[in-house]
C-alpha positions in Angstrom: 87.6 127.8 123.5 85.7 126.5 126.6 87.8 126.4 129.8 88.2 122.9 131.3 86.6 124.1 134.5 83.3 124.9 132.7 83.0 121.4 131.1 80.3 119.2 132.5 81.6 117.1 135.4 80.3 113.9 133.9 82.2 114.6 130.7 85.4 115.3 132.6 85.0 112.1 134.5 84.5 110.3 131.2 87.8 111.7 129.8 89.8 110.8 132.9 88.3 107.3 133.2 89.1 106.3 129.6 92.4 108.1 128.8 94.8 105.3 127.7 97.9 107.4 128.4 97.1 107.8 132.1 99.5 105.9 134.4 96.8 104.6 136.6 95.0 103.1 133.6 98.1 101.1 132.6 98.6 99.8 136.1 94.9 98.8 136.6 94.2 97.2 133.2 95.4 93.6 132.6 94.1 92.1 129.4 93.0 88.5 129.3 95.7 86.2 128.1 95.6 82.7 126.5 93.3 81.1 124.1 89.9 82.5 123.1 87.5 80.0 121.5 87.9 76.3 121.0 90.4 74.7 123.3 91.0 71.9 120.7 91.3 73.9 117.5 91.8 72.7 114.0 95.3 74.3 113.9 97.7 76.6 115.8 96.3 79.6 117.6 95.3 82.5 115.3 96.9 85.8 116.3 94.4 88.6 115.9 95.3 92.3 116.0 92.7 95.1 116.3 93.3 98.7 115.2 93.3 100.8 118.4 90.4 103.2 117.7 89.3 103.1 121.3 91.2 102.7 124.6 92.7 99.2 124.9 90.4 98.1 127.8 87.3 98.9 125.6 88.8 97.0 122.7 89.6 93.9 124.7 86.1 94.1 126.4 84.2 93.9 123.1 86.5 91.7 121.0 87.3 89.0 123.6 83.7 87.7 123.9 83.2 87.9 120.1 86.4 85.8 119.4 85.3 83.4 122.1 82.0 82.7 120.3 83.7 82.8 116.8 86.2 80.3 118.0 83.5 77.9 119.2 81.6 78.0 115.9 84.7 77.9 113.6 86.7 75.4 115.7 89.5 77.9 116.1 91.6 79.4 119.0 92.5 83.1 119.0 95.1 85.1 120.8 94.0 88.8 120.9 96.5 91.6 120.5 95.8 95.4 120.8 98.7 97.6 119.9 99.1 100.7 122.1 99.1 103.1 119.2 98.1 103.1 115.6 101.7 103.5 114.4 102.6 100.4 116.5 99.7 98.6 114.8 101.0 99.6 111.4 104.4 98.2 112.2 102.7 94.9 113.0 100.9 95.0 109.6 104.2 95.6 107.8 105.9 92.7 109.5 102.9 90.3 109.2 103.0 89.6 113.0 99.3 89.0 113.2 97.5 86.2 111.3 94.3 88.2 111.1 93.6 91.9 111.5 90.6 94.2 112.0 91.7 97.5 110.3 90.6 100.6 108.5 90.1 100.6 104.7 93.4 102.4 103.9 95.2 100.0 106.2 93.6 97.2 104.0 95.4 98.8 101.0 98.7 99.0 102.8 98.4 95.5 104.3 97.6 93.9 101.0 100.7 95.7 99.5 103.0 94.7 102.3 101.9 91.2 103.2 99.0 90.2 101.0 96.4 90.4 103.7 93.1 89.2 102.3 89.8 90.9 103.5 87.3 88.2 104.6 84.5 90.0 106.3 83.2 93.6 106.6 80.0 95.1 107.8 77.2 95.3 105.2 74.6 97.3 107.2 76.0 100.9 107.1 78.7 102.4 105.0 81.6 104.1 106.7 81.5 108.0 106.8 84.2 110.3 108.1 83.0 113.2 110.3 84.2 116.5 111.5 82.7 117.4 114.9 82.6 120.6 116.9 81.1 121.5 120.3 77.3 121.8 120.1 77.6 125.5 121.1 80.5 126.3 118.7 80.0 129.3 116.5 81.6 127.3 113.6 78.9 126.6 110.9 81.0 125.9 107.8 84.1 123.9 107.1 85.6 127.0 105.5 85.8 128.5 109.0 88.4 125.8 109.9 90.9 127.2 107.4 94.2 127.8 109.3 92.9 126.3 112.5 94.2 123.3 114.5 92.0 120.2 114.1 92.2 117.0 116.2 92.5 113.6 114.4 93.1 110.1 115.8 96.3 109.3 113.8 97.9 110.2 110.5 96.6 107.1 108.6 93.1 106.8 110.0 91.2 106.5 106.8 87.8 108.1 107.2 88.6 110.1 110.3 91.8 111.7 109.1 93.0 111.0 105.5 89.7 111.4 103.7 88.7 114.7 105.5 92.2 116.1 104.9 92.1 115.2 101.2 88.6 116.6 100.7 89.3 119.8 102.6 92.5 120.4 100.6 90.5 120.0 97.3 88.5 123.0 98.5 91.5 125.0 99.4 91.0 124.6 103.1 94.3 124.2 105.1 94.2 122.9 108.6 96.9 122.1 111.3 96.5 118.5 112.3 96.9 117.5 116.0 97.0 113.7 116.5 95.3 112.4 119.6 95.9 108.6 119.3 92.3 107.4 119.4 88.9 108.5 118.3 87.8 108.7 121.9 90.5 111.2 122.7 89.5 113.3 119.7 85.9 113.6 120.8 86.9 114.5 124.3 89.4 117.1 123.2 86.6 118.8 121.2 84.0 118.5 123.8 86.2 120.0 126.4 87.1 122.9 124.2 90.7 122.0 123.8 90.5 122.1 120.0 87.8 123.7 117.9 87.1 120.6 115.7 88.0 117.0 115.3 87.8 114.0 112.9 86.0 110.8 113.6 83.7 108.3 112.0 80.0 107.5 112.3 80.6 104.1 113.9 82.8 105.3 116.8 80.8 108.4 117.5 77.6 106.4 117.8 79.2 104.2 120.4 80.4 107.0 122.7 78.7 107.8 126.0 75.5 109.8 125.7 76.8 112.6 127.9 79.8 113.0 125.5 77.7 112.8 122.3 75.4 115.5 123.7 78.3 117.9 123.8 79.1 117.5 120.1 77.6 118.5 116.8 78.5 117.0 113.4 79.7 119.8 111.2 80.5 117.8 108.0 80.7 114.3 106.8 82.4 112.5 103.9 80.8 110.4 101.1 80.2 106.7 102.1 82.8 104.0 101.7 83.0 100.2 102.5 83.6 99.7 106.2 86.6 98.2 108.1 87.5 94.6 107.1 88.6 91.6 109.1 91.5 90.3 107.0 93.9 87.4 107.2 97.3 86.6 105.8 97.3 84.4 102.7 99.5 81.9 104.6 96.6 81.0 106.8 95.2 77.8 105.3 92.2 78.3 102.9 90.1 75.9 105.0 90.7 78.0 108.1 89.9 81.3 106.3 86.7 79.8 105.0 85.8 78.6 108.5 86.3 82.2 109.8 84.0 83.6 107.1 81.4 81.0 107.7 81.7 81.5 111.5 81.0 85.2 111.3 77.9 84.5 109.1 76.8 81.8 111.5 77.0 84.2 114.5 75.0 86.8 112.6 72.2 84.2 112.0 71.7 83.9 115.8 70.0 87.0 117.4 71.8 86.2 120.6 75.1 87.3 119.0 73.9 90.6 117.5 75.1 92.7 120.4 78.6 91.1 120.2 78.8 91.8 116.5 77.5 95.4 116.9 80.1 96.1 119.6 83.0 95.3 117.2 81.4 97.5 114.4 80.4 94.5 112.2 76.7 94.2 113.0 75.8 92.6 109.7 78.9 90.7 108.4 79.2 90.1 104.7 82.0 88.6 102.6 84.5 91.2 101.6 86.5 91.4 98.4 89.7 93.5 98.0 89.3 94.5 94.4 85.7 95.5 94.7 85.7 97.1 98.2 89.2 98.6 98.8 91.3 98.8 95.6 89.3 101.8 94.4 90.8 103.8 97.4 94.1 103.9 95.4 92.6 106.7 93.2 91.7 109.1 96.0 95.1 110.6 96.5 95.3 109.6 100.2 99.1 109.2 100.0 99.4 113.0 100.0 98.8 113.0 103.7 99.6 109.4 104.7 102.6 108.9 107.0 103.9 105.3 106.7 106.5 103.9 109.1 106.3 106.7 111.6 106.0 106.1 115.4 
């Protein structure tokens, strides 16, 4: 384990700056309130909830401008909500508090079961892969060396970052001790600072981390590919409005000026999603062995 005092100063600054549990963070950050998009929408405001993979400020920073543009092209108004933790987010899924949700593939299975959420859009450019990362100078070269060790994960029900690695490791007889760090960003920083020997993440979030952090990490292992996170809506949202959202995402993608906005929310090439084709097959993976539903 690498002492904190030996970690690169830029990396320590990165950890302190973005840690969502820090009291100064909560006092300094005030998310934008009100309507995002068309001020004269075709219906009531659409409540959007985003899974908190990253610190709330980052999530608001990338989703607010995207919803602003999506609202203009689809004639909708959005109210953006980012739950403080993934268990809080799951509680919102169970109650159907949000009209539309950006969530991981296993959440798509749970949300369909609980409230009938219908996936509308997902990224079609790159499949989702779970990763296990270690420090770049770590002596660990094989996942078998993790047997019996503590491993950082973002949350119990993160699909590719937690559930899928745990299932696939268990199939090989590798037992680990999970430590949950609330966000992907916290996992990467815990590993980079030597606080834990390895951690779970996904290709999409690791690629978006700061270069100075990525340079401290090495991908030890990755999962097979799966369809990426969907943007899904309740069946109670009018079909015309759901179709307007699908068409709106596709219209944004057709304009190169919007490509950075779409890439920032991890949907660089939106395509129409289908629950049975894309997410129902996850039911056969045995993920429920490690899933923790209803915890907080």
